[in-house]
N, C-alpha and C positions, 0 to 999 in steps of 0.2 A: 307281422314283421314289416318294419318300415324300409324305405329305400336304402338308408345307411346300413342297416343290419343285413339287408340282402347283398349289398356291395361287399361287405365284410365277409359274409358267408361264401360268396362266389370266389373271393380272393383265397380264402382258407381251402376251399375245394380245389382250386387250381394248384395251390402249394402241395396239397396231399397228392394230387395226380402226378405232379412233377417228381415227387419224392418216392412214388410207388407205394404209398400207404393209403389206407381208407379212413373215411371220417366215421364218427360214431353218432349215436342218437343225441350225444351231448354237444356236438358241434354247433347246431343252431343256437343253443343256449349260451355258449361261449362267445359266439359272434354277437349276440344281443348284449351280453355283459361288457364286452370290449367297447361297444358304442356308448353304453351308459356310463362306463368308467373312463372314457376318453383314452383308451389304451391302444397304442399302435400295434400292429401285428407282430412287430419284433419284440414286444414286451409281454411277458406271461401275465395274464390277468390273475392267476392263482398265486404267483410268486414274483411280484413286480420288482422286488429288490435283487433278484438273481439276474444279473446281466447276461448270463449265459443261456437263459431260457427265452423262448419266443416260439411262435408257430413254425414248426419244422426247423428249428435250430439243430445244430450238431448234437447238443445235449439231449434234446427231446427225441431226435432220431435214435440215439443210443438207447434211450429208455424204451422206445417202441420196439426196438430189436430185442432187448433183454427181457422186458416184462410183458410185452404185447401191447401196451398202451402208453401214452404220454402221461405226464403229471396230472394234466387237466381231464384226462379221459376224453380227449377231443379227437385224437387220431389213434389208429390201431394198425398193426401189421396185417398184411394180407395172409390169409390162411393157406 
């Protein structure tokens, strides 16, 4: 993992901690994909046209609460 990917992963972990959710084994992969695809953390790499999605957006937090994980399987609720 390069420096940019580590920086993105660190930011994603910080957002998860602030929101009270956990990261998954998929989170490092999503962080790397964000860097490769030049996606800001506020844009979902799996659904970039959905303006309501982004890491720890209100829509993703609702999904985590309802289904246990977000759309990207990047974050999950605490057990």
